[in-house]
C-alpha positions in Angstrom: 94.4 80.4 92.8 90.9 81.4 91.9 88.5 84.1 92.4 90.9 87.1 91.5 90.1 89.8 89.3 92.4 90.7 86.4 92.8 94.3 85.3 94.5 94.6 81.8 94.7 97.3 79.2 92.1 96.8 76.3 94.0 95.4 73.3 94.7 97.2 70.1 92.0 96.1 67.6 94.3 94.2 65.3 93.6 90.7 64.2 96.8 89.1 65.6 96.6 91.0 68.9 93.1 90.1 69.6 93.5 86.5 68.6 96.3 86.1 71.1 94.3 87.8 73.9 91.2 85.8 73.4 93.4 82.6 73.4 95.1 83.7 76.5 92.0 84.7 78.5 89.6 82.1 77.0 86.5 84.1 78.1 83.1 82.6 78.8 81.4 85.9 77.8 82.3 89.2 76.6 80.5 92.5 77.9 81.2 95.7 76.0 80.0 99.0 77.6 78.4 101.8 75.7 80.0 102.1 72.3 82.9 99.8 72.6 82.3 98.1 69.2 85.6 96.8 68.1 85.2 94.8 64.6 88.4 92.5 65.1 87.7 91.6 68.7 84.0 91.0 68.0 84.9 88.8 65.0 87.3 86.6 66.9 85.0 86.2 69.9 82.2 85.3 67.5 84.3 82.7 65.7 85.2 81.3 69.2 81.5 81.0 70.0 81.8 83.5 72.9 78.6 85.3 73.7 78.8 89.0 73.2 76.7 91.6 75.0 76.6 95.4 74.6 75.3 96.9 77.9 74.3 100.4 78.6 74.5 100.8 74.9 74.5 104.2 73.4 74.7 105.5 69.8 74.8 109.3 69.7 73.7 111.3 66.7 77.2 112.0 65.7 78.2 108.2 66.0 75.1 107.2 63.9 76.2 109.6 61.2 79.7 108.1 61.3 78.7 104.5 61.5 76.2 105.2 58.6 79.1 105.8 56.2 80.2 102.3 56.6 76.7 100.6 57.1 77.5 97.4 55.2 80.6 96.7 57.3 79.0 97.8 60.7 75.9 95.6 59.9 78.1 92.5 59.8 79.8 93.3 62.8 76.4 94.0 64.8 75.1 90.7 63.6 77.8 89.0 65.6 76.6 90.5 68.9 74.3 88.3 71.1 72.5 90.9 73.0 72.0 94.7 72.9 70.9 96.5 76.1 70.4 100.1 75.1 70.0 103.1 77.3 67.0 104.6 75.5 64.5 104.1 72.8 66.5 106.5 70.5 69.6 104.6 71.2 67.9 101.3 70.2 66.3 102.8 67.1 69.6 104.1 65.8 71.4 100.8 66.4 68.5 99.0 64.6 68.9 101.4 61.7 72.7 100.4 61.6 71.6 96.7 61.1 71.4 95.3 64.9 68.8 92.3 64.8 65.6 93.6 66.3 64.9 90.3 68.1 68.2 90.9 70.2 67.3 94.5 71.2 66.4 95.5 74.7 65.9 99.1 76.2 67.2 98.7 79.8 67.7 102.3 80.7 70.9 104.0 82.1 72.9 102.0 84.4 73.9 105.2 86.3 70.3 105.3 87.6 70.5 101.7 88.8 73.3 102.4 91.4 72.6 101.0 94.8 74.4 101.9 97.9 74.3 99.1 100.4 75.7 100.2 103.8 76.0 96.8 105.1 77.3 95.2 102.2 80.7 93.6 103.1 81.8 94.2 99.6 80.8 97.9 99.4 83.5 100.7 99.1 82.1 102.0 102.4 84.2 99.4 104.2 87.2 101.6 103.0 85.8 104.3 105.4 82.9 102.8 107.4 80.2 105.5 107.8 80.3 105.2 111.6 84.1 106.0 111.6 83.9 109.4 109.9 85.0 110.8 113.3 88.4 109.1 113.1 89.6 111.3 110.3 87.0 114.1 109.6 85.8 114.9 113.1 82.1 114.4 114.2 81.2 118.2 114.3 82.9 119.0 110.9 80.9 120.2 108.0 82.3 118.8 104.8 82.2 120.2 101.1 83.0 117.5 98.5 84.0 119.1 95.2 83.3 116.0 92.9 84.8 115.3 89.6 86.6 118.7 89.3 88.3 119.7 86.0 91.5 121.8 85.5 90.6 125.4 86.2 88.0 124.6 88.9 90.2 123.9 91.9 91.8 127.3 92.5 88.4 128.8 92.4 87.0 126.2 94.7 90.0 126.8 97.1 89.3 130.6 97.0 85.6 130.2 97.9 86.6 127.8 100.7 89.2 130.0 102.2 86.4 132.9 102.3 83.9 130.6 103.9 86.3 129.5 106.6 86.2 132.8 108.2 82.4 132.4 109.1 82.5 128.6 109.3 85.8 127.4 111.0 84.5 124.0 111.4 84.0 123.6 107.4 86.2 121.0 105.7 87.0 120.4 102.1 87.6 117.3 100.0 88.6 117.7 96.4 87.9 114.7 94.0 89.4 115.3 90.6 87.8 114.0 87.5 91.2 112.6 86.5 93.3 111.4 89.5 96.5 112.0 87.6 96.0 115.7 88.5 96.3 114.9 92.2 99.9 116.3 92.3 98.7 119.6 90.6 95.9 120.0 93.2 98.3 119.2 95.9 100.4 122.0 95.0 97.3 124.4 94.7 96.2 123.5 98.2 99.6 124.3 99.7 99.7 127.6 97.7 96.4 128.5 99.3 97.8 128.1 102.8 96.3 124.8 103.6 97.8 121.3 104.3 97.1 118.6 101.5 96.1 115.2 102.8 95.6 112.4 100.3 92.9 109.9 101.0 95.2 107.1 99.9 97.5 108.1 102.7 94.6 107.6 105.3 93.6 104.2 103.5 97.3 103.0 103.8 97.6 103.9 107.4 94.4 101.9 108.3 93.0 104.2 110.7 89.5 103.5 109.9 90.1 99.8 110.0 92.0 99.9 113.3 89.8 102.4 115.1 92.7 104.6 115.7 91.7 108.2 115.9 93.8 110.7 113.9 91.4 113.8 113.2 93.2 116.0 110.8 93.1 119.7 111.8 91.1 122.5 110.3 94.0 123.5 108.0 93.9 120.2 106.0 92.1 119.8 102.6 91.7 116.3 101.4 92.4 114.9 97.9 90.7 111.8 96.7 93.4 110.4 94.6 92.0 107.0 93.7 89.2 105.6 91.7 86.0 104.1 92.8 85.7 105.8 96.2 83.8 109.0 95.5 80.2 107.5 95.3 80.4 106.3 99.0 82.2 109.3 100.2 79.4 111.6 99.2 77.6 110.0 102.4 79.9 112.1 104.4 79.1 115.5 102.6 77.2 118.5 104.0 77.0 119.9 100.4 78.4 118.8 97.1 79.9 120.8 94.3 79.6 119.2 90.9 82.7 119.6 88.8 82.6 120.4 85.1 80.3 123.3 85.9 82.8 126.1 86.1 84.6 125.3 82.8 83.1 124.9 79.2 82.3 121.1 79.9 78.6 121.0 80.8 78.9 119.5 84.4 79.5 116.0 85.5 76.5 113.6 86.4 75.0 114.4 89.8 73.0 111.3 90.2 75.4 109.9 92.9 75.1 112.8 95.4 71.5 113.1 94.6 71.0 109.5 95.7 72.4 110.3 99.0 69.9 113.4 99.3 72.8 115.9 99.3 72.4 119.5 98.4 74.1 120.2 95.0 75.7 123.2 93.5 
């Protein structure tokens, strides 16, 4: 069959491992993201005449210092890459200093800022929960807080604040989207400990309510957990206000460009 996407673990960068992987997949092109510069894989692809592109490329000052310690080696690897699409002029300058050929360097900006949300695109993640069907699970009159990309230590504080707000705003709802979905069980337990019901978005997806048009609005005691990847950006459309995770712990806050593109108030 054709047209399927294959998701695999990235191979360990050992010669015999990457040689087997390249032979098995036989890629037409290899696209690396940000700083994924793997010497053995790049060498094998180069020997097989597979074009190699580094997109959304970045070289932090710390990475630059580390790479500079092995400049002769890294220069040889960079010369095997066909195209460098770097985030900023600074990233381009650093990778040039490390030995990237100038004629293959482009500054294309950060891909985060190129995100486009097409409501009518049949391949959009909004087909998972069509915007017009929010009433099937959330309720048309509900106000929704989305706590996006939360980290451990933030969820309990969010739930405390939410519980306090419910007294004045009974129609208020909460969706917690952890930065790492493997924490879903942990968040499930915190929600129940706070006196709410935990509803996982994957359960709603599996039941197919949005697709079938079957109404099953969850009551006000329910707190939603986004327990799968690739859904959050489109779900921001439902939010009344967004809390950006990583800001209550020593992390620095997650990127808020996605809710901002939906014109949502952000805390």
